[in-house]
C-alpha positions as a Markdown table, in Angstrom:
| # | Residue | x | y | z |
|---|---|---|---|---|
| 1 | Met | -22.5 | 22.7 | 49.3 |
| 2 | Thr | -25.4 | 22.4 | 51.6 |
| 3 | Ala | -27.7 | 23.8 | 48.9 |
| 4 | Val | -26.6 | 21.1 | 46.5 |
| 5 | Trp | -27.6 | 18.4 | 49.1 |
| 6 | Phe | -31.2 | 19.4 | 49.2 |
| 7 | Ala | -31.6 | 20.6 | 45.6 |
| 8 | Gln | -30.7 | 17.0 | 44.5 |
| 9 | Arg | -32.1 | 14.9 | 47.2 |
| 10 | Asn | -32.2 | 11.7 | 45.1 |
| 11 | Arg | -28.6 | 12.0 | 43.9 |
| 12 | Pro | -25.9 | 12.3 | 46.6 |
| 13 | Ala | -23.6 | 15.2 | 46.1 |
| 14 | Arg | -20.0 | 15.4 | 47.0 |
| 15 | Ser | -17.4 | 18.1 | 47.5 |
| 16 | His | -14.6 | 18.7 | 45.0 |
| 17 | Asn | -12.0 | 17.1 | 47.3 |
| 18 | Gln | -14.1 | 14.2 | 48.7 |
| 19 | Pro | -14.9 | 10.9 | 47.1 |
| 20 | Arg | -18.5 | 9.7 | 46.6 |
| 21 | Phe | -20.0 | 8.1 | 49.7 |
| 22 | Val | -20.6 | 4.3 | 49.3 |
| 23 | Arg | -23.8 | 3.5 | 51.1 |
| 24 | Asp | -23.3 | -0.3 | 50.9 |
| 25 | Arg | -20.7 | -0.7 | 53.7 |
| 26 | Arg | -20.3 | -4.4 | 52.9 |
| 27 | Val | -18.4 | -3.6 | 49.8 |
| 28 | Asp | -15.0 | -3.0 | 51.4 |
| 29 | Ser | -13.2 | -2.7 | 48.1 |
| 30 | Gln | -15.2 | 0.4 | 47.2 |
| 31 | Val | -14.9 | 2.2 | 50.5 |
| 32 | Pro | -12.6 | 5.3 | 50.2 |
| 33 | Ala | -9.8 | 6.1 | 52.6 |
| 34 | Val | -11.9 | 8.8 | 54.2 |
| 35 | Gln | -15.7 | 8.5 | 54.0 |
| 36 | Gly | -18.5 | 10.9 | 54.9 |
| 37 | Pro | -22.1 | 11.3 | 54.1 |
| 38 | Ala | -23.0 | 13.4 | 51.1 |
| 39 | Leu | -26.6 | 13.3 | 52.3 |
| 40 | Pro | -26.0 | 12.9 | 56.0 |
| 41 | Asp | -27.8 | 10.2 | 57.9 |
| 42 | Glu | -28.2 | 10.4 | 61.6 |
| 43 | Ala | -26.0 | 7.4 | 62.4 |
| 44 | Thr | -23.0 | 8.6 | 60.4 |
| 45 | Val | -23.3 | 12.2 | 61.7 |
| 46 | His | -23.5 | 11.1 | 65.3 |
| 47 | Tyr | -20.4 | 8.9 | 64.8 |
| 48 | Val | -18.4 | 11.7 | 63.3 |
| 49 | Leu | -19.6 | 14.2 | 65.9 |
| 50 | Asp | -18.7 | 11.8 | 68.8 |
| 51 | Leu | -15.2 | 11.5 | 67.4 |
| 52 | Ala | -14.8 | 15.2 | 67.0 |
| 53 | Val | -16.0 | 16.2 | 70.5 |
| 54 | Arg | -13.8 | 13.5 | 72.1 |
| 55 | Ile | -10.8 | 14.9 | 70.4 |
| 56 | Gly | -11.7 | 18.3 | 71.6 |
| 57 | Glu | -12.2 | 17.0 | 75.2 |
| 58 | Val | -8.6 | 15.6 | 75.2 |
| 59 | Gln | -7.3 | 19.0 | 74.1 |
| 60 | Met | -9.2 | 20.9 | 76.7 |
| 61 | Ser | -8.3 | 18.6 | 79.5 |
| 62 | Ser | -4.6 | 18.9 | 78.5 |
| 63 | Gly | -4.7 | 22.7 | 78.7 |
| 64 | Ala | -5.4 | 23.8 | 75.1 |
| 65 | Gly | -7.4 | 26.9 | 74.5 |
| 66 | Ala | -11.1 | 27.0 | 73.4 |
| 67 | Ser | -10.1 | 28.4 | 70.0 |
| 68 | Asp | -7.7 | 25.5 | 69.4 |
| 69 | Ala | -10.4 | 22.9 | 70.4 |
| 70 | Thr | -13.0 | 24.7 | 68.2 |
| 71 | Ala | -10.8 | 24.7 | 65.1 |
| 72 | Thr | -9.8 | 21.1 | 65.6 |
| 73 | Ile | -13.4 | 19.9 | 65.9 |
| 74 | Ile | -14.4 | 21.8 | 62.8 |
| 75 | Ala | -11.5 | 20.3 | 60.9 |
| 76 | Val | -12.4 | 16.8 | 61.9 |
| 77 | Ala | -16.0 | 17.3 | 61.0 |
| 78 | Asn | -15.1 | 18.8 | 57.6 |
| 79 | Ala | -12.7 | 15.9 | 56.8 |
| 80 | Tyr | -15.6 | 13.4 | 57.2 |
| 81 | Gly | -18.2 | 15.2 | 55.2 |
| 82 | Leu | -19.9 | 17.6 | 57.6 |
| 83 | Pro | -19.1 | 21.0 | 56.2 |
| 84 | His | -21.4 | 23.1 | 58.4 |
| 85 | Cys | -21.0 | 22.6 | 62.1 |
| 86 | Glu | -21.2 | 25.0 | 65.0 |
| 87 | Val | -19.1 | 24.5 | 68.1 |
| 88 | Asp | -19.7 | 26.0 | 71.5 |
| 89 | Val | -17.0 | 25.6 | 74.2 |
| 90 | Ile | -17.7 | 26.8 | 77.7 |
| 91 | Phe | -14.8 | 25.5 | 79.7 |
| 92 | Thr | -16.5 | 22.5 | 81.3 |
| 93 | Ser | -18.5 | 21.2 | 78.2 |
| 94 | Ile | -18.3 | 21.1 | 74.4 |
| 95 | Thr | -21.4 | 21.2 | 72.2 |
| 96 | Val | -21.3 | 20.6 | 68.5 |
| 97 | Thr | -24.3 | 21.0 | 66.2 |
| 98 | Cys | -24.4 | 19.8 | 62.6 |
| 99 | His | -26.9 | 21.7 | 60.4 |
| 100 | Arg | -28.6 | 19.7 | 57.6 |
| 101 | Gly | -30.7 | 22.4 | 56.0 |
| 102 | Val | -34.4 | 23.2 | 56.5 |
| 103 | Asp | -35.7 | 19.8 | 55.7 |
| 104 | Tyr | -33.9 | 17.9 | 58.5 |
| 105 | Pro | -33.4 | 18.9 | 62.1 |
| 106 | Pro | -29.9 | 19.6 | 63.3 |
| 107 | Leu | -28.0 | 16.9 | 65.2 |
| 108 | Thr | -26.1 | 17.8 | 68.4 |
| 109 | Ser | -23.5 | 16.1 | 70.4 |
| 110 | Leu | -22.4 | 17.2 | 73.9 |
| 111 | Arg | -19.3 | 16.2 | 75.9 |
| 112 | Val | -18.5 | 17.3 | 79.4 |
| 113 | Val | -14.8 | 17.9 | 80.4 |
| 114 | Arg | -14.7 | 16.4 | 83.8 |
| 115 | Ser | -11.0 | 16.0 | 84.5 |
| 116 | Arg | -8.0 | 18.0 | 83.7 |
| 117 | Ser | -4.5 | 16.6 | 83.8 |
| 118 | Leu | -1.1 | 17.2 | 82.2 |
| 119 | Asp | -0.2 | 14.4 | 79.8 |
| 120 | Tyr | 1.6 | 16.0 | 76.9 |
| 121 | Thr | 2.3 | 12.7 | 75.2 |
| 122 | Arg | -1.4 | 12.1 | 74.9 |
| 123 | Leu | -1.8 | 15.6 | 73.5 |
| 124 | Ala | 0.9 | 14.9 | 70.9 |
| 125 | Leu | -0.6 | 11.6 | 69.8 |
| 126 | Val | -4.0 | 13.2 | 69.4 |
| 127 | Glu | -2.4 | 16.0 | 67.3 |
| 128 | Arg | -0.8 | 13.3 | 65.1 |
| 129 | Leu | -4.2 | 11.6 | 64.7 |
| 130 | Val | -5.8 | 14.9 | 63.7 |
| 131 | Arg | -3.2 | 15.4 | 61.0 |
| 132 | Asp | -3.9 | 12.0 | 59.6 |
| 133 | Ile | -7.7 | 12.8 | 59.6 |
| 134 | Thr | -7.4 | 16.1 | 57.9 |
| 135 | Arg | -5.0 | 14.7 | 55.3 |
| 136 | Gly | -7.4 | 11.8 | 54.4 |
| 137 | Arg | -5.2 | 9.0 | 55.7 |
| 138 | Ile | -7.6 | 7.3 | 58.1 |
| 139 | Arg | -11.2 | 6.3 | 58.1 |
| 140 | Val | -13.6 | 7.4 | 60.8 |
| 141 | Arg | -14.0 | 4.0 | 62.4 |
| 142 | Asp | -10.2 | 3.5 | 62.5 |
| 143 | Ala | -9.9 | 6.9 | 64.0 |
| 144 | His | -12.3 | 5.9 | 66.8 |
| 145 | Ile | -10.2 | 2.9 | 67.5 |
| 146 | Glu | -7.0 | 4.9 | 67.5 |
| 147 | Leu | -8.4 | 7.5 | 69.8 |
| 148 | Asn | -9.6 | 4.8 | 72.3 |
| 149 | Lys | -6.0 | 3.4 | 72.4 |
| 150 | Ile | -4.6 | 6.9 | 73.1 |
| 151 | Thr | -7.0 | 7.8 | 75.8 |
| 152 | Thr | -6.8 | 4.5 | 77.6 |
| 153 | Ala | -3.1 | 4.0 | 77.4 |
| 154 | Pro | -1.1 | 4.5 | 80.7 |
| 155 | His | 1.3 | 7.4 | 81.2 |
| 156 | Pro | 4.6 | 6.9 | 79.4 |
| 157 | Tyr | 6.6 | 7.3 | 82.6 |
| 158 | Pro | 6.1 | 5.8 | 86.1 |
| 159 | Arg | 4.6 | 8.0 | 88.7 |
| 160 | Trp | 7.8 | 8.1 | 90.7 |
| 161 | Val | 9.6 | 9.5 | 87.7 |
| 162 | Ala | 7.2 | 12.4 | 87.7 |
| 163 | Thr | 7.8 | 12.9 | 91.4 |
| 164 | Leu | 11.5 | 13.1 | 90.9 |
| 165 | Ala | 11.0 | 15.5 | 88.0 |
| 166 | Trp | 8.9 | 17.9 | 90.2 |
| 167 | Gly | 11.8 | 17.8 | 92.7 |
| 168 | Gly | 14.3 | 18.5 | 89.9 |
| 169 | Met | 12.2 | 21.4 | 88.8 |
| 170 | Ala | 12.3 | 22.9 | 92.4 |
| 171 | Ala | 16.0 | 22.4 | 92.6 |
| 172 | Gly | 16.6 | 24.2 | 89.3 |
| 173 | Ile | 14.4 | 27.1 | 90.3 |
| 174 | Thr | 16.2 | 27.4 | 93.6 |
| 175 | Val | 19.5 | 27.9 | 91.9 |
| 176 | Leu | 17.9 | 30.2 | 89.4 |
| 177 | Ile | 16.7 | 32.6 | 92.1 |
| 178 | Gly | 20.0 | 32.6 | 94.0 |
| 179 | Gly | 20.1 | 29.4 | 96.1 |
| 180 | Asp | 23.1 | 27.1 | 96.6 |
| 181 | Ala | 23.4 | 23.4 | 96.1 |
| 182 | Leu | 22.3 | 22.5 | 99.6 |
| 183 | Met | 19.2 | 24.6 | 99.4 |
| 184 | Ala | 18.4 | 23.1 | 96.0 |
| 185 | Leu | 18.6 | 19.6 | 97.5 |
| 186 | Phe | 16.2 | 20.4 | 100.3 |
| 187 | Ala | 13.8 | 22.2 | 97.9 |
| 188 | Gly | 13.7 | 19.2 | 95.7 |
| 189 | Leu | 13.0 | 16.8 | 98.7 |
| 190 | Ile | 10.3 | 19.1 | 100.1 |
| 191 | Thr | 8.6 | 19.4 | 96.6 |
| 192 | Ala | 8.7 | 15.6 | 96.1 |
| 193 | Leu | 7.0 | 15.2 | 99.5 |
| 194 | Val | 4.4 | 17.7 | 98.6 |
| 195 | Asp | 3.8 | 15.9 | 95.3 |
| 196 | Arg | 3.3 | 12.5 | 97.0 |
| 197 | Val | 0.9 | 14.0 | 99.6 |
| 198 | Gly | -1.0 | 15.7 | 96.8 |
| 199 | Arg | -1.2 | 12.4 | 95.0 |
| 200 | Leu | -2.6 | 10.7 | 98.1 |
| 201 | Leu | -5.2 | 13.5 | 98.6 |
| 202 | Asn | -6.2 | 13.3 | 95.0 |
| 203 | Arg | -7.0 | 9.6 | 95.4 |
| 204 | Arg | -9.3 | 10.6 | 98.2 |
| 205 | Ala | -11.1 | 13.1 | 95.8 |
| 206 | Leu | -10.2 | 16.1 | 97.9 |
| 207 | Pro | -11.0 | 19.3 | 95.9 |
| 208 | Phe | -8.0 | 20.9 | 94.3 |
| 209 | Phe | -8.4 | 24.1 | 96.4 |
| 210 | Phe | -7.7 | 22.2 | 99.6 |
| 211 | Gln | -4.9 | 20.3 | 97.9 |
| 212 | Gln | -3.3 | 23.7 | 97.2 |
| 213 | Val | -3.8 | 24.7 | 100.8 |
| 214 | Val | -2.1 | 21.6 | 102.0 |
| 215 | Gly | 0.7 | 21.9 | 99.5 |
| 216 | Gly | 1.5 | 25.5 | 100.5 |
| 217 | Ala | 1.3 | 24.9 | 104.2 |
| 218 | Leu | 3.4 | 21.7 | 104.0 |
| 219 | Ala | 6.2 | 23.4 | 101.9 |
| 220 | Thr | 6.4 | 26.4 | 104.2 |
| 221 | Thr | 6.3 | 24.3 | 107.4 |
| 222 | Cys | 9.0 | 21.9 | 106.2 |
| 223 | Ala | 11.3 | 24.8 | 105.3 |
| 224 | Leu | 10.8 | 26.6 | 108.7 |
| 225 | Leu | 11.4 | 23.4 | 110.6 |
| 226 | Leu | 14.6 | 22.7 | 108.8 |
| 227 | Val | 16.0 | 26.0 | 109.8 |
| 228 | Ala | 14.6 | 25.9 | 113.3 |
| 229 | Ser | 16.0 | 22.4 | 114.0 |
| 230 | Gly | 19.5 | 23.4 | 112.8 |
| 231 | Val | 19.6 | 21.0 | 109.9 |
| 232 | Leu | 20.3 | 23.9 | 107.7 |
| 233 | Pro | 23.1 | 26.4 | 108.7 |
| 234 | Asp | 22.0 | 29.4 | 110.8 |
| 235 | Asp | 22.7 | 31.8 | 108.0 |
| 236 | Thr | 20.4 | 30.0 | 105.6 |
| 237 | Arg | 16.9 | 31.5 | 105.2 |
| 238 | Pro | 14.0 | 29.3 | 104.0 |
| 239 | Thr | 12.7 | 32.0 | 101.6 |
| 240 | Leu | 14.2 | 30.5 | 98.5 |
| 241 | Val | 13.2 | 26.9 | 99.4 |
| 242 | Val | 9.5 | 28.0 | 99.9 |
| 243 | Ala | 9.6 | 30.1 | 96.8 |
| 244 | Ala | 10.7 | 27.1 | 94.7 |
| 245 | Ala | 7.9 | 25.0 | 96.1 |
| 246 | Ile | 5.4 | 27.8 | 95.4 |
| 247 | Thr | 6.6 | 28.0 | 91.8 |
| 248 | Val | 6.0 | 24.3 | 91.3 |
| 249 | Leu | 2.5 | 24.6 | 92.7 |
| 250 | Leu | 1.9 | 27.6 | 90.4 |
| 251 | Ser | 3.1 | 25.8 | 87.3 |
| 252 | Gly | 0.0 | 23.6 | 87.2 |
| 253 | Leu | -2.3 | 26.6 | 86.6 |
| 254 | Ser | -3.6 | 27.2 | 83.1 |
| 255 | Val | -2.6 | 30.8 | 82.9 |
| 256 | Val | -1.5 | 30.6 | 79.3 |
| 257 | Ser | -4.9 | 29.1 | 78.2 |
| 258 | Thr | -6.8 | 31.7 | 80.2 |
| 259 | Val | -5.1 | 34.6 | 78.5 |
| 260 | Gln | -5.3 | 32.9 | 75.1 |
| 261 | Asp | -9.1 | 32.5 | 75.5 |
| 262 | Ala | -9.5 | 36.1 | 76.6 |
| 263 | Ile | -7.5 | 37.4 | 73.6 |
| 264 | Thr | -9.2 | 35.2 | 71.0 |
| 265 | Gly | -12.7 | 36.2 | 72.2 |
| 266 | Tyr | -13.9 | 33.2 | 74.2 |
| 267 | Asn | -14.9 | 35.2 | 77.1 |
| 268 | Val | -17.0 | 32.7 | 78.9 |
| 269 | Thr | -14.3 | 30.1 | 78.9 |
| 270 | Ala | -11.7 | 32.7 | 79.9 |
| 271 | Ala | -13.9 | 33.7 | 82.8 |
| 272 | Gly | -14.2 | 30.1 | 83.9 |
| 273 | Arg | -10.5 | 29.6 | 83.7 |
| 274 | Thr | -9.9 | 32.8 | 85.6 |
| 275 | Ile | -12.0 | 31.7 | 88.5 |
| 276 | Glu | -10.2 | 28.3 | 88.6 |
| 277 | Val | -6.8 | 30.0 | 88.6 |
| 278 | Ser | -7.9 | 32.5 | 91.2 |
| 279 | Met | -9.3 | 29.7 | 93.5 |
| 280 | Met | -6.1 | 27.6 | 93.1 |
| 281 | Thr | -3.9 | 30.6 | 93.8 |
| 282 | Ala | -6.1 | 31.6 | 96.8 |
| 283 | Gly | -5.7 | 28.1 | 98.2 |
| 284 | Leu | -1.9 | 28.3 | 97.9 |
| 285 | Ile | -1.9 | 31.7 | 99.6 |
| 286 | Ala | -4.1 | 30.4 | 102.4 |
| 287 | Gly | -1.7 | 27.5 | 103.0 |
| 288 | Val | 1.4 | 29.6 | 103.1 |
| 289 | Val | -0.2 | 32.3 | 105.3 |
| 290 | Leu | -1.5 | 29.6 | 107.7 |
| 291 | Ala | 1.9 | 28.1 | 108.1 |
| 292 | Leu | 3.6 | 31.4 | 108.7 |
| 293 | Asn | 1.0 | 32.4 | 111.3 |
| 294 | Val | 1.3 | 29.1 | 113.1 |
| 295 | Ala | 5.0 | 29.4 | 113.2 |
| 296 | Val | 4.8 | 32.9 | 114.8 |
| 297 | Ser | 2.3 | 31.7 | 117.3 |
| 298 | Leu | 4.5 | 28.8 | 118.3 |
| 299 | Gly | 7.4 | 31.1 | 119.0 |
| 300 | Leu | 9.6 | 29.9 | 116.2 |
| 301 | Pro | 12.4 | 32.4 | 115.5 |
| 302 | Pro | 11.3 | 34.7 | 112.7 |
| 303 | Gln | 13.2 | 34.2 | 109.4 |
| 304 | Ala | 14.0 | 37.3 | 107.5 |
| 305 | Leu | 13.3 | 37.5 | 103.8 |
| 306 | Ala | 16.1 | 36.7 | 101.5 |
| 307 | Asp | 16.9 | 39.6 | 99.3 |
| 308 | Pro | 17.2 | 38.8 | 95.6 |
| 309 | Leu | 20.7 | 38.7 | 94.3 |
| 310 | Ala | 21.8 | 41.6 | 92.2 |
| 311 | Pro | 21.9 | 40.8 | 88.4 |
| 312 | Ser | 25.4 | 39.7 | 87.3 |
| 313 | Phe | 27.0 | 38.5 | 84.2 |
| 314 | Phe | 28.9 | 35.9 | 86.3 |
| 315 | Arg | 25.7 | 34.2 | 87.4 |
| 316 | Leu | 24.2 | 34.2 | 83.8 |
| 317 | Pro | 25.6 | 30.8 | 82.8 |
| 318 | Ala | 24.3 | 29.2 | 86.0 |
| 319 | Gln | 20.9 | 30.7 | 85.5 |
| 320 | Ile | 20.7 | 29.4 | 82.0 |
| 321 | Val | 21.6 | 25.9 | 83.1 |
| 322 | Ala | 19.1 | 26.2 | 86.0 |
| 323 | Gly | 16.3 | 27.3 | 83.7 |
| 324 | Thr | 17.1 | 24.4 | 81.3 |
| 325 | Val | 16.9 | 21.9 | 84.1 |
| 326 | Ala | 13.6 | 23.4 | 85.5 |
| 327 | Ala | 11.9 | 23.4 | 82.1 |
| 328 | Ala | 13.0 | 19.9 | 81.2 |
| 329 | Ser | 11.9 | 18.6 | 84.6 |
| 330 | Phe | 8.5 | 20.2 | 84.1 |
| 331 | Ala | 8.1 | 18.6 | 80.7 |
| 332 | Val | 9.0 | 15.2 | 82.2 |
| 333 | Ala | 6.6 | 15.7 | 85.1 |
| 334 | Ser | 3.9 | 16.5 | 82.5 |
| 335 | Tyr | 4.7 | 13.3 | 80.6 |
| 336 | Ala | 6.0 | 14.9 | 77.4 |
| 337 | Thr | 7.7 | 12.9 | 74.7 |
| 338 | Pro | 11.6 | 12.8 | 74.7 |
| 339 | Arg | 11.7 | 15.1 | 71.7 |
| 340 | Ala | 9.4 | 17.6 | 73.5 |
| 341 | Val | 11.6 | 17.4 | 76.6 |
| 342 | Leu | 14.6 | 18.5 | 74.6 |
| 343 | Val | 12.9 | 21.4 | 72.9 |
| 344 | Ala | 11.3 | 22.5 | 76.3 |
| 345 | Ala | 14.8 | 22.4 | 77.9 |
| 346 | Val | 16.2 | 24.7 | 75.1 |
| 347 | Ala | 13.2 | 27.0 | 75.5 |
| 348 | Gly | 13.6 | 27.2 | 79.3 |
| 349 | Gly | 17.3 | 28.0 | 79.0 |
| 350 | Ala | 16.7 | 30.6 | 76.4 |
| 351 | Gly | 13.9 | 32.2 | 78.5 |
| 352 | Ala | 15.9 | 32.2 | 81.7 |
| 353 | Gly | 18.9 | 33.7 | 79.8 |
| 354 | Ser | 17.0 | 36.5 | 78.1 |
| 355 | Phe | 15.1 | 37.3 | 81.4 |
| 356 | Ser | 18.4 | 37.5 | 83.3 |
| 357 | Ala | 20.1 | 39.6 | 80.5 |
| 358 | Leu | 17.3 | 42.1 | 80.6 |
| 359 | Ala | 17.5 | 42.3 | 84.4 |
| 360 | Ile | 21.2 | 43.1 | 84.0 |
| 361 | Ala | 20.2 | 45.9 | 81.7 |
| 362 | His | 18.0 | 47.2 | 84.4 |
| 363 | Val | 14.7 | 46.5 | 82.6 |
| 364 | Gly | 11.7 | 46.1 | 84.8 |
| 365 | Gln | 10.5 | 42.7 | 86.0 |
| 366 | Ile | 7.2 | 42.7 | 84.1 |
| 367 | Thr | 8.7 | 44.0 | 80.9 |
| 368 | Ser | 11.5 | 41.4 | 81.1 |
| 369 | Ala | 9.0 | 38.7 | 81.6 |
| 370 | Ala | 6.9 | 39.8 | 78.6 |
| 371 | Val | 9.9 | 40.1 | 76.3 |
| 372 | Ala | 11.3 | 36.7 | 77.4 |
| 373 | Ala | 7.9 | 35.0 | 77.0 |
| 374 | Thr | 7.4 | 36.5 | 73.6 |
| 375 | Ala | 10.8 | 35.1 | 72.5 |
| 376 | Ile | 9.8 | 31.7 | 73.8 |
| 377 | Gly | 6.4 | 31.8 | 72.0 |
| 378 | Phe | 8.0 | 32.9 | 68.8 |
| 379 | Ala | 10.8 | 30.4 | 68.8 |
| 380 | Gly | 8.4 | 27.6 | 69.9 |
| 381 | Gly | 6.0 | 28.5 | 67.2 |
| 382 | Leu | 8.6 | 28.2 | 64.5 |
| 383 | Leu | 10.4 | 25.0 | 65.8 |
| 384 | Ser | 7.6 | 23.0 | 67.3 |
| 385 | Arg | 5.5 | 22.6 | 64.2 |
| 386 | Arg | 8.5 | 21.4 | 62.2 |
| 387 | Leu | 9.3 | 18.9 | 64.9 |
| 388 | Arg | 5.6 | 17.9 | 65.2 |
| 389 | Ile | 5.4 | 19.0 | 68.8 |
| 390 | Pro | 2.4 | 21.0 | 70.1 |
| 391 | Pro | 3.5 | 24.6 | 70.7 |
| 392 | Leu | 1.6 | 24.5 | 74.0 |
| 393 | Val | 4.2 | 22.1 | 75.4 |
| 394 | Val | 7.1 | 24.3 | 74.5 |
| 395 | Ala | 5.4 | 27.5 | 75.6 |
| 396 | Val | 4.3 | 26.3 | 79.1 |
| 397 | Ser | 7.5 | 24.5 | 79.8 |
| 398 | Gly | 9.6 | 27.5 | 78.7 |
| 399 | Ile | 7.9 | 30.1 | 81.0 |
| 400 | Val | 7.8 | 27.8 | 84.1 |
| 401 | Pro | 11.2 | 28.9 | 85.4 |
| 402 | Leu | 10.1 | 32.5 | 85.2 |
| 403 | Leu | 7.0 | 32.2 | 87.3 |
| 404 | Pro | 7.0 | 34.7 | 90.2 |
| 405 | Gly | 7.3 | 32.3 | 93.1 |
| 406 | Leu | 9.8 | 34.5 | 95.1 |
| 407 | Ser | 7.7 | 37.6 | 94.6 |
| 408 | Thr | 4.6 | 35.7 | 95.8 |
| 409 | Tyr | 6.2 | 34.5 | 98.9 |
| 410 | Arg | 7.7 | 37.9 | 99.7 |
| 411 | Ala | 4.2 | 39.5 | 99.4 |
| 412 | Leu | 2.6 | 36.8 | 101.6 |
| 413 | Phe | 5.4 | 37.2 | 104.2 |
| 414 | Glu | 5.0 | 41.0 | 104.3 |
| 415 | Leu | 1.2 | 40.6 | 104.7 |
| 416 | Ala | 1.1 | 37.7 | 107.2 |
| 417 | Val | 4.2 | 38.2 | 109.4 |
| 418 | Glu | 5.3 | 41.8 | 109.0 |
| 419 | Arg | 1.7 | 43.1 | 108.9 |
| 420 | Thr | 2.5 | 45.8 | 106.4 |
| 421 | Ile | 0.5 | 46.9 | 103.4 |
| 422 | Thr | 3.6 | 46.8 | 101.2 |
| 423 | Gly | 2.7 | 43.2 | 100.5 |
| 424 | Leu | -0.2 | 44.3 | 98.3 |
| 425 | Pro | 1.9 | 46.1 | 95.6 |
| 426 | Thr | 4.3 | 43.1 | 95.7 |
| 427 | Leu | 1.5 | 40.7 | 95.2 |
| 428 | Met | 0.1 | 42.8 | 92.3 |
| 429 | Gly | 3.5 | 42.8 | 90.8 |
| 430 | Ala | 3.6 | 39.0 | 90.9 |
| 431 | Ala | 0.2 | 38.8 | 89.3 |
| 432 | Gly | 1.3 | 41.2 | 86.6 |
| 433 | Thr | 4.4 | 39.1 | 85.9 |
| 434 | Ala | 2.3 | 36.0 | 85.5 |
| 435 | Leu | 0.0 | 37.7 | 83.1 |
| 436 | Ala | 2.9 | 39.2 | 81.1 |
| 437 | Leu | 4.4 | 35.7 | 80.7 |
| 438 | Ala | 1.1 | 34.3 | 79.4 |
| 439 | Ala | 0.4 | 37.2 | 77.1 |
| 440 | Gly | 3.9 | 37.2 | 75.8 |
| 441 | Val | 3.7 | 33.5 | 74.9 |
| 442 | Val | 0.4 | 34.1 | 73.0 |
| 443 | Leu | 1.9 | 37.1 | 71.2 |
| 444 | Gly | 5.0 | 35.2 | 70.2 |
| 445 | Glu | 3.0 | 32.4 | 68.7 |
| 446 | Tyr | 0.9 | 34.9 | 66.8 |
| 447 | Leu | 4.0 | 36.7 | 65.4 |
| 448 | Ala | 5.5 | 33.3 | 64.3 |
| 449 | Gln | 2.5 | 32.6 | 62.0 |
| 450 | Pro | 3.3 | 35.1 | 59.3 |
| 451 | Val | 6.9 | 33.9 | 59.2 |
| 452 | Arg | 5.7 | 30.4 | 58.5 |
| 453 | Tyr | 2.9 | 31.0 | 56.0 |
| 454 | Gly | 2.9 | 34.6 | 54.9 |
| 455 | Leu | 0.7 | 37.4 | 56.1 |
| 456 | Gly | -1.9 | 37.2 | 53.4 |
| 457 | Arg | -2.6 | 33.5 | 53.9 |
| 458 | Leu | -2.7 | 34.0 | 57.7 |
| 459 | Glu | -5.4 | 36.6 | 57.4 |
| 460 | Arg | -7.5 | 34.3 | 55.2 |
| 461 | Arg | -7.2 | 31.2 | 57.1 |
| 462 | Leu | -6.6 | 31.9 | 60.8 |
| 463 | Ser | -8.3 | 34.1 | 63.4 |
| 464 | Gly | -5.8 | 34.1 | 66.2 |
| 465 | Pro | -2.7 | 32.4 | 67.8 |
| 466 | Arg | -2.8 | 28.6 | 67.7 |
| 467 | Leu | -1.1 | 26.6 | 70.5 |
| 468 | Ala | -2.7 | 23.2 | 69.6 |
| 469 | Gly | -4.5 | 21.5 | 66.7 |
| 470 | Pro | -4.1 | 21.8 | 63.0 |
| 471 | Leu | -2.8 | 25.1 | 61.6 |
| 472 | Arg | -5.0 | 25.1 | 58.5 |
| 473 | Pro | -8.1 | 23.3 | 59.6 |
| 474 | Thr | -10.8 | 24.6 | 57.2 |
| 475 | Arg | -11.5 | 27.1 | 54.4 |
| 476 | Arg | -14.1 | 28.7 | 56.6 |
| 477 | Arg | -12.9 | 31.6 | 58.7 |
| 478 | Leu | -13.3 | 31.1 | 62.4 |
| 479 | Glu | -15.1 | 34.2 | 63.5 |
């Protein structure tokens, strides 16, 4: 198509599925539903590229992988008449170049991803906008206006609702790992306090590393003080409460996107995400260890670790309900749509149930996590597209109840209080479980694609698992 442009420079060319470009924009009656330059001029190309990179920025800031953002940007550019664009995503910036042959210099647009926040409603609205663009339902200027409305709209829920949701998530996880109703209540209250303090620190522009330090230290200190002051019964150990709070703090890490980028070949972006996840986890570890050491130095009575309960069929229904509550609460805290919250709740319950069933069958923790996450990714990949929900929302919400908060706290307690090297293997096991969860989700989404579209079509059109963006963005293979 590019050769046609420059072989017939005096006569605009058009693709087989795109109407002829009307250069007189004052004739509104002759403007097609989707317009793009047959012979690109700089103003039109810059307009389309700006729209494409802004859509990619929303996806990256919402936790989507680099492959998803790349495919979406190419799809938007193709829909508006730019068939040959190159996209480079390096975690903190997006660069798009439109090649116009040898007679004209390429045009480039750059967008920096400055902030990262969970707003799954915004991600879902952008996905709907991308569907309208790729199906020729909206003009480029109208798409710009719609994108501005999406990005400037406030969150769908008040901030206090998100705080309550974080507390509900901690309560569900406490029950899931063996706590009772009283411990779940205090875990929810402590997590809500940590969220409000983190919100205050975020307004002061404190780096997220130190926010994780404060969150880990605050959660551990509150749990120790509750036991030491006698508010909780003497036989209650704060391990489960702290583990629930740690799981909530771990849930904000983009582990799924990190593994997805590594698997799909975006190594630079994967390396950047790995450093971010490592620093955030290190901050959490530092906060928990600091609180434990201060408690020991102040002479607080040492609290023994709570042993995990033995797997039992009698606890399986309660664990399924707890996983459902935790996943739904995370979806609400991440500002997901009501439909996405329902699907996420089902995914969380199914994931918690399958993980517990495998534990009853004496399957290892890492293997159980991988199998459960694969089932979540597979089911989410099949259902979310039909319900027009980004698979990323279902995948992340579904694996949140399975994050290794209890193993992480046990490892830190063994290292900081008991001073034994047995904490290192425990910590490595927790890291292995987290990676197994992320890899299982990506594998499940990949396995769901042949079921939806057939293996032959998959090989022609796609290059890897897709957790966001259009499924069939372009005829060009993404290599």
